[in-house]
N, C-alpha and C positions, 0 to 999 in steps of 0.2 A: 504494500500500500504506500503511495506517495503522499507526503505531507508537505503543505506549504510552510513557509517560515513562521507565520503566525501560529499555526497549529503546533509546530515543533517547540516554539517558545512556551506555549501554554502547558505543554506536557512536563516541562522541567526535568527532562530525561537526559540532558547532555547532548542532544542531537545537534550537529552543526548546521548553521543556516547557509544561505547562498553566499553571503559576504565572507563568512569564515572559510568556506570551501575555496573560494576564489583566492583569498590570501594564502591559504595553504599551498595551492597549486603554484602561485607566484614564488613562494619560498622554495619549493622543490625545483623550479626552473633556475633560480639564482644559485642554489647549491650545485646543480648539475653543471652550470656554466663555470662556476668557480672551481670545480674539480679539474677542469682542463689545464694541462701544463704548457703545451706548445701550439695546439691547433684544435679548433672546435668545428665540428660538422653539425649543421642543423638541417633537418629534412622534415617535410610534412606531405601527406598525400594530396595530390592535385586532381585525382580522378576518382569518382565514386563508381567503382566497377559494378556493384550490385544494381544501381539505378541508371547507369549509362549516362552520366552527366558530370561536368566539372565540379570539383568540390570547393567550397568556400574556405579561404585560408584561415588558419587558426589565429586568434587574437594574440597568442603568445609569439607567433612568427612576426607579427607587427611590432611587438615589444623588442624582439631581438634586432630587427631592422633599425628601430629607433636608436638602440644602443650603439649600433655600428655607424650610422650616418648622422645621428642627431635630429632626425625628423621622422614622422610617421608617414609611411607611403600609403597610397590608395590601394584598395583591394585589387584593382585591375593591374596596377604597376607591379605589385608583388607576384601576382599570378603569372604575368607575362615573363617576369624575370625567372621564375621557377621553371616555366615551360621552355625557355631558351637553354637552360642548363640541362634539364633532364631529357628534353625532346620526347616526352611521353604524351601519347594521345589516347582518345577513347578507343580507337581501333587497335592500338598496341601500347598498353599501359606499362612501358618499361623504358629505361634510358638507352641511348644508343651504344654506350660503352658498358660491357658486362661488369667491369671493375667498379662501376658506380652503383651497382644494384644493392639494395638494402636487404634483400632476402633471396632465397633460392628461386622463387617464382620469377622475380624480375631478372635474375641472372639467366635463367633458361630462356625467357622471352627475348632478352637482349642477344643471346647467342643465336637463336633462330632468326632474329631480325637481320643480323649481319649475313646470314646464309641465303636469304631470299633472293638477292640480286646476283649471287655468284653463279657461274656456269655449273652444270650438273657434275662435271668431272672434278671440280674443285670443292663443291659442297658435299659430295657423297661421303658419308661416314663421319662428318664433323660433329654431329649431335648424337652419336651412338651412345654416349654415356648416359643420356636421359633414359633410353630404353633399358639399360642395364640397372638403373636405380629403381625402376618401377615395373613390376611384373604385369600389373593390370594395364598400364599404358602400352607395354610391348604387345600384349595380346590384342588390344584394341587397334593399334596401328597395323598389325599384321592382318587382322580380319578385314579392315577397311581396304587394305591394299589388294587382298585376294578378291574381294567383292567388286573391285574396280576393273578387273580383267574382263575382256569381251566374252569369253566363254563362260557358260553356266556350270558351276561346280557345287559341291556340297556346302561350300561357304555361303552360297546364296539360298540354302535350304532345299536344294534339289536332291532327290533320292534316286539312286540308280535302280533299275528294274532287276531284281534278283528273285530267286526262289522264295525268299522270306518276305520280300516286299510286294510281290505280284498279287497275293490275295488282298492286301490292303489297298493297293492301287486299283484293283478291279472293282471295288465298291464305289469308286469315284468316277468311273467311266460314263460316257454319255448313254450307253445302253443299260446302265445299272441304276441311274438316278436322274432326276430332272434338274435342270438349271434354268434360272430366270433369264429373260432377255438381257437385263442389265448386267448380269454376271458374264454372259457370253460376250457382250460388248466390251466389258472390262478385260476379258481374255485377249480380245483383238488389239486392245490398246496397250496393256501391260500384263503379261502372263504371271508376273510375280505378285501383283496385286490380286489377280484372280486366285492364285494359290492361297494367299493369306485370308482373303474374304470368303471364298466359296468352299475351299477344302478345309482350312484350319478354323473357319468360323470366327475369325478375329474381327473386331469392330473398333472404330476410333473411340477413345475414352470421352465420355460426355461430362463437360464441366457444369457444375451446379451454378445456377444463376440465382442470386438472392431474390426472394419474392417480395416485391414492394407492395403489391395489392393482389387480392384474389380475383382473377378475371372471371367472367361468367362461365367460360368453358371449364375451368378448373373447379369452380364452385358446383357446377352441374355434375361433374364427375364425382366429386365428394358426396354430393347429395344422393346420387344413385348407388354409389358403393355402400354407403351406410344403410340405405333402404333395402338393398338386396341382402346384405348380411343380417339385418334385423329380421326380415321375414323368413330367411332360411333358418335362423335360430328358433324362431317361434314354431316353424314347421317341425323342426327336430324335437321340440318339446311338446308337440301335438297341442299347441295353444291357438290354432287357427280354426275357424275364423275368430276375429277379435270380438269379445263380448264385454259388457259392462262389468261383469264379475272379475274378469281377468285384466281389467284396464290398468290397475296399479302395477301388476307384475309386468305387463307389456311395456309400460313406460320405463320401468327399471331396466329391462332388457335393452330398450332403446338407448338410454343414457350410457349404459356400459358399452354398447356397440359404437356409439359416437366417440367415446373416449379411446377405444381401441383403434378405430380407423384414423383418428386424429394423430395418435402417436406414430402410427406407421407412415402416414403421409408427411408428417413433419420432417422426418429424416430425408425423404425424397425431394420435397419441394424447397427445403432450407429457407424458410421465410426470414427476411431481413428484420422485420418489425413484428415482435411477438404479439403486441396488442392487436394489430390488424388480423393476425391469424386467429387469435382467441375470440375476437369479435365475430369473425365469419363462422367459426365452429359453433359459437353460441347461437347465431342466427339459424344455422342449419338444424341444430337441436330443437330450437323453438318451432320451426316450421314442421318438422317431422312429428313432434309431440302434438301439434295442432291437428295434423292429418290423422294421427292414430286416435286421438281422443274424440274427434268428431265423426269418425268412421267414413271419411271421404273415399277411402280406397274401396270400401264395400259398395258405395253408391256408384262409383265409376264402373265397377264390375257389373252391378245391377243394370246400368245403362247398356253395357255391351250385350248382356243376356237379353234385355228388352229389344234391342235392335235385331238380334238373331230371331227372336220370337215373332216380331213383326214381319220379317222377311219370309219366314216359314208360312205364316198365315196367308201371305199374299202369293204363295206359290213359288217363291224365290229361295235364295239361300245365301249364306255368308261363309266365305272360305278365306283363310289367311295364308299368306305366302311370304317368303324371304324375311322371316322374323330374325331380329337380332338376338344375341344371347341373353340380354337382360329381359327382353319381352318374353322369350321362351321360359326363362326361369320364373317370371312373374305368373305366367299362365299355369305352370306346374304347381307353384305354391298355392294359387287360388283354385286349383282343380278345374280350370276352364278348358284344359286340353280335352276333357271328356265331353265338352259341348261343341267346340269348334273343330272343323277339319283343317289341318295344317299341312302345307306342302312346301317342298324345298325351293320351288321356282314358280314363277307366275305362269309359265307354259303348262305345268302340270295342273295347276289350279283351274285354268281355263279348260283344259282337256277334261277334267272331272265334270265341269258343267255340261260340256258337249255330250259326254257319255250318259249323264243323267237325263238330258233332253231326249236322246235317242231311245233310251229305255222307256221313257214315258210315252213316246210316239208309238212304239211297238205295242205297248199295253193298250 
């Protein structure tokens, strides 16, 4: 926990304030400068590598400049002076001379920088020591070099056809399984991407985007997910249809279902503002409780049955086709599958009407 100076003073716990810390750092700088006998080297980072931008010079670097020249330079003047000496840039954050490097990283980058413009016969083998110091780097450089060759090899993930691999490869052939048009187009463009996507089933990682507000599509998905889980649980408990006697139990099941779905979706949607998320969940819970308490679901089902009865009395019929999974689940929960005829396609539903009309004509 970070405390401001006023809070530190109020605690009377001996916590140093901002001014005391600044004086202590100045004292440490004076002691370090005073310890030098013949020469003093002062350096500070000029490049913020993690963020890819120039770094603001330290205030203590300005104090050292004032001690040398008798005046305080501007930040741009100090930065330009440091850049002329180090010659470090955002593209290559290391000095031109390896002897001026302050750590092993800068030394290696400086060494490589000097070899970039040399002919191949002179540069070959000059940075071999880097590969000898790091086994992981040696493997990485070797694999990249092998994958850069024109011929496809096992370094690219290609497997040779042998007696052991033939049964595995046979499962992926065109005669053994189906491929989508987009997968075949990817094969024509890049066989390696086809291998990763269609054979190995690899997909790009999806980055979570913070949820600023619950859009209507997401809210509708949450609403239907809770509604489906709610009625499935009531069906498992043989608590359907809803009655006044089982109203309190059903509302308790509903609240528990809402809490469960909310916990699961919270991890997937990663909402940025918790209050927006909790307000939307509370609104969904309120709407579903209202539907359950007033029995609107039963009324809707009663209207569907009334429509079916009216059509039957008029010599017609009602047939359903191309139902979504949610609608099919709802019909199963409410037992309406025993009332309506359901078909996989519109063509089959129309064909059933034609067969019924032909049978009636013959009769």
